[in-house]
C-alpha positions in Angstrom: 0.0 0.0 0.0 1.1 3.6 -0.7 0.0 6.5 1.5 0.4 10.3 1.4 0.8 12.1 4.7 0.4 15.8 5.0 1.8 17.4 8.2 4.3 14.5 8.3 6.9 16.5 10.2 4.5 17.5 13.0 3.9 15.9 16.4 1.3 13.3 15.4 2.3 13.2 11.8 5.8 12.1 12.5 4.7 9.3 14.7 2.1 8.2 12.1 4.9 8.1 9.4 7.0 5.9 11.6 4.1 3.5 12.2 3.3 3.3 8.5 6.9 2.6 7.7 7.0 -0.2 10.3 3.9 -1.7 8.6 5.7 -1.8 5.3 3.6 1.0 3.7 5.2 3.1 1.0 5.0 6.7 2.5 5.0 10.0 0.6 5.3 13.0 2.9 4.1 16.4 1.7 6.5 18.9 3.2 7.2 22.7 2.8 10.8 22.5 3.9 13.5 19.9 4.5 12.8 17.4 7.2 16.0 15.5 8.1 14.2 13.4 10.8 11.9 11.7 8.4 12.5 7.9 8.4 14.8 6.5 5.7 12.8 5.5 2.6 10.1 8.1 3.0 9.6 10.1 -0.2 9.4 13.8 0.6 7.5 15.9 -1.9 7.4 19.7 -1.8 3.9 21.2 -1.7 1.7 23.8 0.0 -1.9 23.1 0.9 -2.8 26.7 -0.2 -1.3 26.2 -3.6 -3.4 23.6 -5.4 -1.0 23.5 -8.4 1.8 22.3 -6.0 -0.3 19.3 -5.1 -1.0 18.1 -8.6 1.3 15.1 -8.7 2.0 14.5 -5.0 -0.5 11.7 -4.3 -0.7 9.7 -7.6 -0.7 6.0 -6.9 -1.7 6.5 -3.2 -4.5 4.4 -1.8 -4.6 6.3 1.5 -4.4 10.0 2.4 -3.8 11.1 6.0 -4.3 14.9 6.2 -2.7 16.4 9.3 -1.2 19.6 8.0 -2.5 22.5 10.0 -1.6 25.8 11.6 -1.8 25.7 15.4 -2.2 29.0 17.1 -4.9 30.6 19.2 -4.0 34.2 18.4 -7.1 36.0 17.3 -5.0 38.3 15.1 -4.3 35.3 12.9 -7.9 34.2 12.4 -8.0 34.8 8.6 -4.7 32.8 8.2 -6.1 30.0 10.3 -9.2 29.8 8.2 -7.2 29.7 5.0 -4.7 27.1 6.0 -6.9 24.8 8.1 -10.2 25.3 6.2 -9.4 26.0 2.5 -6.2 24.0 2.8 -8.2 20.9 3.7 -10.6 21.5 0.8 -7.6 21.8 -1.6 -6.0 18.6 -0.4 -9.3 16.6 -0.6 -9.9 18.0 -4.1 -6.5 16.8 -5.1 -7.2 13.4 -3.6 -10.3 13.0 -5.8 -8.1 13.5 -8.8 -5.5 11.0 -7.5 -8.1 8.4 -7.0 -7.3 7.9 -3.3 -9.5 5.1 -1.9 -9.8 6.4 1.7 -8.8 9.7 3.4 -8.6 10.6 7.1 -8.8 14.2 8.2 -7.3 14.8 11.6 -9.3 17.5 13.3 -9.5 18.2 17.1 -12.0 17.5 19.9 -12.2 21.2 20.4 -14.8 21.3 17.6 -17.2 19.5 19.9 -17.1 22.4 22.3 -16.2 22.7 26.0 -18.4 21.9 29.0 -20.5 24.9 29.9 -20.6 23.5 33.5 -17.9 25.5 35.3 -18.7 23.9 38.6 -19.4 20.4 37.5 -17.1 18.1 35.4 -19.8 15.5 34.8 -20.7 16.8 31.4 -18.9 14.5 29.0 -19.2 15.5 25.3 -19.3 13.2 22.3 -19.5 13.6 18.5 -23.0 15.0 18.6 -22.0 18.0 20.7 -21.5 21.4 19.1 -19.6 24.5 20.4 -21.4 27.7 21.2 -21.3 30.6 18.8 -19.4 32.5 21.5 -16.7 29.9 21.7 -16.4 29.9 17.9 -16.0 33.7 17.9 -13.4 33.7 20.6 -11.4 30.7 19.5 -10.0 31.1 15.9 -8.4 27.7 16.0 -11.7 26.1 16.8 -13.4 28.0 14.0 -10.7 26.9 11.5 -11.0 23.3 12.5 -14.8 23.5 12.0 -14.1 24.8 8.5 -11.8 21.8 7.9 -14.5 19.4 9.0 -17.1 21.1 6.7 -14.7 20.6 3.8 -14.3 16.9 4.8 -18.0 16.3 5.1 -18.6 18.0 1.7 -15.9 15.8 0.1 -17.4 12.7 1.7 -20.3 12.9 -0.6 -18.3 11.3 -3.4 -15.1 10.2 -1.5 -14.4 7.9 1.5 -13.4 10.7 4.0 -13.4 10.1 7.7 -12.7 12.7 10.5 -10.9 12.0 13.8 -11.0 14.3 16.8 -8.0 13.7 19.1 -8.2 15.3 22.6 -5.1 16.8 24.3 -2.1 14.7 23.0 1.0 13.9 25.0 4.0 11.7 24.3 7.3 11.6 22.3 7.8 13.5 19.1 6.5 16.8 20.2 9.4 18.9 18.9 7.6 22.2 19.0 6.2 21.7 22.5 2.5 21.7 22.0 1.3 19.9 25.1 5.0 19.8 26.1 4.8 23.5 27.0 3.0 22.4 30.2 5.6 19.8 31.0 8.4 22.2 30.5 6.7 24.8 32.6 6.2 22.5 35.6 9.8 21.2 35.2 11.2 24.7 35.6 8.8 26.3 38.1 8.8 26.6 41.9 5.3 27.9 42.1 2.5 26.5 39.8 -1.0 28.0 39.6 -3.6 25.2 39.4 -6.9 26.0 37.7 -10.1 24.3 38.7 -11.0 22.8 35.4 -10.0 19.5 33.6 -9.1 18.0 30.3 -9.1 14.7 28.4 -5.6 13.4 27.7 -4.4 10.8 25.3 -1.1 9.3 24.1 0.2 10.2 20.7 0.7 6.6 19.7 -2.8 5.7 20.7 -4.0 8.5 18.5 -1.9 7.1 15.6 -3.6 3.7 16.0 -7.0 5.5 16.0 -6.1 7.3 12.8 -5.1 4.0 11.1 -8.3 2.3 12.4 -10.4 5.2 11.0 -8.8 4.8 7.6 -9.7 1.1 7.6 -13.1 0.9 9.3 -14.4 4.5 9.6 -17.7 5.5 8.0 -17.5 8.3 5.4 -18.4 11.7 6.7 -18.4 10.5 10.3 -16.4 11.9 13.3 -14.6 9.8 15.9 -13.2 11.2 19.2 -9.8 9.7 20.0 -9.4 10.3 23.8 -8.0 8.7 26.9 -8.7 9.7 30.5 -10.7 12.7 31.7 -8.6 14.3 34.5 -8.8 17.4 36.6 -5.9 19.8 36.0 -4.8 19.2 39.6 -4.3 15.5 38.7 -2.6 16.3 35.4 -0.1 18.8 37.1 0.6 16.4 40.0 1.4 13.6 37.6 3.8 15.7 35.5 5.6 17.0 38.6 6.2 13.4 39.8 7.5 12.3 36.5 9.9 15.3 36.1 11.1 15.0 39.7 9.8 18.4 40.9 7.9 19.4 44.0 6.6 22.9 43.3 4.3 24.8 45.5 0.7 24.6 44.2 -1.4 27.7 44.1 -5.0 26.7 43.9 -6.9 29.3 41.8 -10.4 30.3 42.7 -13.0 30.5 40.0 -13.1 34.2 40.5 -9.6 34.4 39.2 -10.7 33.6 35.7 -11.5 37.1 34.5 -8.4 38.8 35.8 -6.1 36.1 34.5 -7.7 36.2 31.1 -7.1 39.9 31.0 -3.5 39.5 32.0 -3.1 36.8 29.4 -4.2 39.2 26.7 -1.5 41.7 27.7 1.2 39.1 28.1 0.4 37.5 24.8 0.6 40.8 23.0 4.0 41.5 24.6 5.6 38.0 24.2 3.8 36.7 21.0 3.3 33.3 22.8 0.8 31.4 20.6 -0.7 29.7 23.7 -1.0 32.8 25.9 -4.5 34.1 25.0 -7.6 35.0 27.1 -9.4 32.1 25.5 -6.8 29.5 26.5 -6.6 30.8 30.1 -10.4 31.0 30.4 -10.7 27.4 29.2 -8.5 26.2 32.1 -11.5 27.0 34.3 -13.8 24.7 32.3 -13.9 21.0 31.6 -12.8 19.5 28.2 -14.2 16.0 29.0 -15.0 13.8 26.0 -16.2 10.2 25.3 -14.6 7.9 22.8 -17.4 5.4 22.9 -18.1 5.7 19.2 -14.5 4.9 18.3 -14.6 1.9 20.6 -17.8 0.5 19.0 -17.2 1.3 15.4 -13.4 1.3 15.1 -12.6 -1.2 17.8 -10.2 1.4 19.2 -9.3 2.1 22.8 -6.5 4.2 24.4 -4.1 1.8 26.0 -1.5 4.0 27.6 -1.9 5.8 31.0 -1.3 9.5 31.3 1.7 8.8 33.4 3.2 6.6 30.8 2.6 9.3 28.1 4.3 11.9 30.3 7.3 9.6 31.0 7.7 8.9 27.3 7.4 12.6 26.5 9.9 13.7 29.2 12.4 11.1 28.0 12.1 12.5 24.4 12.5 16.1 25.6 15.6 15.4 27.5 17.1 13.4 24.7 16.6 16.3 22.3 17.5 19.1 24.6 14.0 20.4 25.0 13.4 19.6 28.7 
C-alpha cells in the first residue's frame, strides 16, 4: 500500500509516518521544507496546501491520504490565516485526492470542535461527536473556527469520496518537537510555584492516536467523526502527575473560580508582549472549564481504545524532551 501524509513533520504526523513505515507502507510526505528526521525511505514531496498546483502530482498512486497539515495558534489576530490554512487547505487537499483516485482519506481535526463543557462547577458533562460548540466559543477561538471549516470541507468531500474525520483530545508523548502539550511539562519542570486552575481535560497518548487514525482509515464511515481520547482528568491530577515524572515538588497555588476574569485579561496583555501562541484570554479561560470527552463511538465502530496511561505518556514525552535538549 502507498499513503500520502500531510503534516508529516508534526507531532502526530511524524509518529504516524514511523508507524506506517513499520507496517511496510510506502509513504509519501508532503512537506514545505527539508525534514531530516523523516525515516529513511520516505519520499518527501514539496507542496503547499494553499497552492493547489503544487499538489497536482503528489499523491498519484496512493490508496490512503492522512491529512494532518495545520496551523496551530490561538492568536485572534491570525484568524484569517487559520481559516485559510486549516479550512481552505483541507478543501484543496481533498480535491487533489479526488483526482489522484485515493480510496480512503482521514482528516485529523480536534476534539475542540465538539465544544467545551458549559458547567464551570461540575465536570460530569462529557461531550461526544453529537456535541457542538457555542457561537461565543467559535468567535473567541479562531483555531476552533478553523477546524470546523476543515470538517465542513471533509463532510462535503465525503459525498463522493471515503473521507473520515478523527478528533484527538489533548495529546502527550514523544515526538512533540515544538512543545504543544509539552509546554505544560516544560513549565512545571522549571517552576517553583505553579498555579492550578479548577478545570479539567481529556488526555491521550500520541501513539494511541496514531492507532486510531489507522483504524479510522480502515473501518471508519464516510463523513463520520470519531473522538480519540483517553482519561478525563482534573488539572490538579494532570499537574501532579507531571511533577512526579519530572522530579519536581513545586508549590501549588489553587486558583479560585473568581480568578478567571483577571487572569484572562492578564493573558491578553502578556500574549501581546511576548507573542506566545498559547497565551491568550481564551486559553486561560478554558482552564477554568472542563474538556471532557467520550470515545465510545471509536470503541464501538473502530474497535479502538486508548491503551497507555497518562503517566506513561508523560514519562515517554519527558524522555524525548531530555534526549533532544527540549526539557
